[in-house]
N, C-alpha and C positions, 0 to 999 in steps of 0.2 A: 502355971503358964499354959499357953494354948495347947501344947501337945497333951498334957494331962487331961485337959477338958475334953479334947477329942477322944481320948481313950475311954474315959468314964462315960461320955455320951454314947459311944459305940457299944460299950458293954451293956448299958441300960437298954439300948435299942434291941440288942441281941436277946436280952432277958424276956422281951415281949414276943419272941419268935414262936414259942409253943402255942400261945394264944391265937396267933395268926393262923397256924395250921389247924387248930381246932375249929375255926370258923370256915374252913374249906379253902383258905387262901394258901399261897406258897409260903413255906417257912423260910425265914431269913437264914436259918442254919442249914436248910436243905439245898437241893440242887436247883439253881435258878433256870428259868426258861430263856436262855440267851441265844437260841437259834431256832429256826423254823426249817422243816423238811417237807419238800414237795412229794407228790405221789411217785414221781420218777426217781426219787432218791437224791435230788439236789438239795444241799444244805446252804443256808445263809445265816450268818451269825456274827457275834462280837466277842472279842477277848480283851480283857483289861487287867491292868496292874496299877494300883494307886497306893503308894507307900509314903508314910510320913515318919521322919526320924528325929530323935533327940540324942545329943551326945555331950558327954562331960569329959574334959581332958585334965590330966594331972601329971606333974613330974617333968615338964619341959616347957621352956618359954616359946612364945609365938603361936600357941594354940588357944583358940577361943571357943568356949561353950556355945552351943547353939541348937536350934531346931528348925527344920525346913522340910519341904517336900523333897523326896529322893527321886521318885518316878511318878509320872502320870501317863502311862502307856495305854493306847487304845488301838486295837486292831479290828478290821472288818474283813470278812472272808466269804467267798462263794465257792463251793466245791461239790464234786461228786466223788466219793472215795473210790480210789483205784482208777479214776478216769482223768480228772482235772482239778485244779485249785487256783483261785485268784485271791491274793492276800495283799492288804494295804495297811501299813502300820506307822504310827507317829507317837513320839514322846512329847506331850504338851509342855511339860516342865523344862526339860533339857533342850527342847526345840531341835530335835534330831529326827530324821526319818529312820524307821526301823526296817523290818523285812517287808519288801514290796516286790512281788514277783508273780509270774504265771508258771504253773507246773502242769505238765502233761505226763500221765502214767500209762504204762503198757507192759507187754511181755518183756521188753528190753530194759525195763527199769523206769526211773523217774527222770525227766528232763525239766530243769528249772531255769528260767530266764528272768533277770531283774536284779534287785539289790538284796544281798544276804550276807551272812557272816563268813569270813575266811575260815578254813577248816582246822587250823592248828589250835589246840588247847581245849580239852574236854569241857572244863567248867564254863568256858565262854562260848564255844562254838556249838555245843550240843545241849546244854542245859538252859532252859528258859529262866527269866528273872523271877518267876513265881515258884520255882522248884529248887532254889538254892538252899542248902542247909544253913549257911551262915549269911549274915546281912551283906557282906561283901566277899568277893572272890579273892583267892589267895594271891600273894605278892607277885610271883612270876607270871601268873595268868594275866593279871592286869598290866604288868610292865611290857610283856612281849606280844600281847594280842594285837593283831593288825587291823581290827575293825571290820566294818561292812564295806563291800565293794560292789560295783555293777559287774555283771558277768553271766556266765552260764555254767551249770554244774549237772552232774549225772550221779544218781544214787541207785544202787542195786542191792536188793535184799533177798533174792530168790535162791541163793546158795545157803543151805541150812547152816545156822550158827555163824553166819558172816554178815557184816554190814560194810559196804564199800561206797566211797564217795570221792569224786574228783571234780575239780573246779578250774575254770579259766576266767579270771576277772581282770578287767582293764577299764581305763577311762575314769578312774576315781569313784566318787560316791554321789548320792543325790544332793548333797550340800555343795558340790563342786570342789571338794578337797581330795587329797590323797591320790593325785594323778600318777598313773603308772600301770604296771602290769604285774599280776600275781598268778602263779600256778600253784595249786595245792591239792593234797589228797589225804584221806583218812581211811583207815581200815580197822575194823573191830572184829575180834574172834571170841566166841563164847564156848570154851571147852565144856562148860557146865551151864545149863539153863533149864531149870524145871521149877515146879511150884515151891520146892524147898529152898533152893539157893540159885544164885547167878554168879558166875565168874566172868569178868569182863577184862579183856586184854586189848589195848589199842595202840596204834602207831600212826603218827601224822607228820607231814612235812610240807613246806611251801618254799617258794623262791619268789622274791619280789624285786622289781626294778622300778625305782622312783624317778619321776621326771626332774625333780628338784635336787637329786643327788645328796640329800641330807637325811639324818636320823637323830632322834633324841630319845633316850630311855630314862624314864623317871617313874616313881610310884609313890602314892600316899601310903600311910599306915592303913590297915584294913578298917578304915572308917572314913567315909567320903564327905562328911560335913566339915572337913578341913581341906583347904586348898594347898597346904604345905606338903612338899615332898622332902623326905629325909635322905634319899639317895637319888642321884641325878648325874648322868654322864655329861650333860651339856650338849651342845650341838656337835654332831659328828658330820664332817663334810667329805666331799670327794667319794661319796658312796656309789659303788658300781652295782652291787647286788646285796640282798639281805636274805639269808637262809634261816628258816625257823624249823624246829623239829620238836616232837613231843612223844612221850611214852605214858600210857595210862594203865593202871591196874586197880580194879575195883572188885570187891567180893561182898555179896549180901547173902545172909542166911537169916531168914525171919526178920525180926526188928533190928538186927545188927548190920551195920554197913561200914566197911573199911575201904578207904579211898586214897589213892596217891597219884601224883603226876610228876614227871620230870620234864622241864622245858629248857631249851637252849636256843641261842641265836648267834649267828656268825655274820659279820659284816665285811664284805670284800670292798676294798678301797683302792683307788688308783693314785700312785705317787706317794702314798703314805702307808704306815703299817695297818694291817687288818685288825679287827676288833671282835671279841667274842665274850659272851656272858651266859650264865645259866642260873637255874633255881629249881626248887622242888617244894612239895608239901606232902604231909601225911595227915590224914583226918580219920576220925571215927565218930559214928553217931549211933544212938540206940533209942528206939521208940519205946518208951517205958510202958505205954498202953498196949503194945503188942502188934501194931500195924506194921506193914512193910511197904516200901515204895514199889510202884509198878515199873516195869522195864519194857521199853519198846524202841526200835530203831536205834540201837546203840547208845541209849541214854536212860537214866533213871528219872522217873517223874516225881510228883509231889506225894506227900502223905495224905491219905483220905481217911478221916476219922470213922471208926466203927461205932462210937458211942455218941449219945445225944450231946454231951457236954464237950466233946472234942478229943484230941489226942495230944500227948506230951512227948517231946523229943529232947534228948540231951546230947551235946556234941562237943568235941575238942579238936583243934587243928594246930599243927606246927608248920610254918612256912618260912622259907629262906630264899634270899636272892643275893647274887654276887655280881655287881656291875663294875668291879675293878678289873682292869687288864693292864698290867705293868707296861709302862712306856707308851700307852695309847690314851686311856682315860681312867681316872680315878673316880668312878661313880659312887663307890661306897658299897657296904654290905649291910643287910638288914635281915632280922628274923622277927617273926611275930608269933606269939602264942595267943590263940583265940578260944575262948570257952563260951558256949552258947546254950540257950534253952528256948525252945519253940512251943507255943501253944496254938494248935490248929483248932479253931473254933468253927465247927461245922465245915461246909464245903468251900467257903469263900472268904474266911477271915483268919488272920494269923497275927499273933503278937510274938515278937522276937526280942530276946535280950542277948547281947554280946559283951563280953569283957575282953579287951585286947591289951596285952603287954608287949611293947615294942622295944627292941634293942637295935639301934642303928649307929654305924660309925662311918664317917666320910671325911677324908683328908685330916685326920687327927681329932675331929670333933665327934663326941659321943653323946647321943640322946636316948632316953628310955621313957617316953611318955606312957601313961596308963590311961585307957579309954573305956568308959562305960557308955553303952548306947542301947536305945530301945526303938523298936519300929512297930507301928500299927499298919497293917496291910489288908487291903481288899483286893481280891483277884477273882477272875471268872473266865 
């Protein structure tokens, strides 16, 4: 099928990379020249993420095997580090605007105006799509994430071992959706941060008021080539306010990384009972070739191979979400086990394999699909 042809074609192309370098050109496996820098220190460049997926489903009706583009993200930026930044981003495949903002930096911190992510949920708000260990984010992150909004935020990193961020977002997003107002904040403390290890402890919270007074929580299994949701609250109306909160704990020592999050949501409603739900995940990853992830601004970055043929990472994650609230909504409960292997090929290519075992129950119906999926990714 087309996905396998793409993979083998890409690997054949990569095999020619050393020859390119020998002739004095840029190696495909090396660091590409995707930016230019002026004499005054102003940078202009591109960032991109192009991911193609294939998935095979087994064990539950209603799932269809398939292959398709997952992302075609392209971002352009102009910046002078420590002074200003202008970023424009769009996902060509999903037809959504990404981060689009102007940021000004100074002694009082960074002030950003435009569209950007709401601050609750480490995996979603802090980690870019090119640096995720697994192909998809954990169940509670996907279900509770509030998306991008228009607004203004402030970030301060001048207190040693602290990262602080606060945002006021209003008026919806660049697609004209999600009208309302959101207040959010995130704080990260690093009691240990040196060349040997990093300990990351985070706390975040937000409050949202929607103009349409409705909310619906639902989530796919940790495989996005299916549109089917196994847990779903249905529409909740008479929503007066939505509170989200999150706890983060991450520890990295050399090639080993242990990561966890707890996320909750509370829905205040007028004239009817309030609603609440929560979820969590526990994950571990080990880079078998010895590399470690970089850490900056309260988030871990991608693995950068130290060998010509790349780096290999193995990972496992357990995630769980509970959308049942007796007397209000029976959205169901779901848990996913995800096992993954990543091959980082040079600076800009990655092959990912994930096996997902899902166990979901909603209103007396139980389903446990098993999913095998593969991704070919180019990022820069």
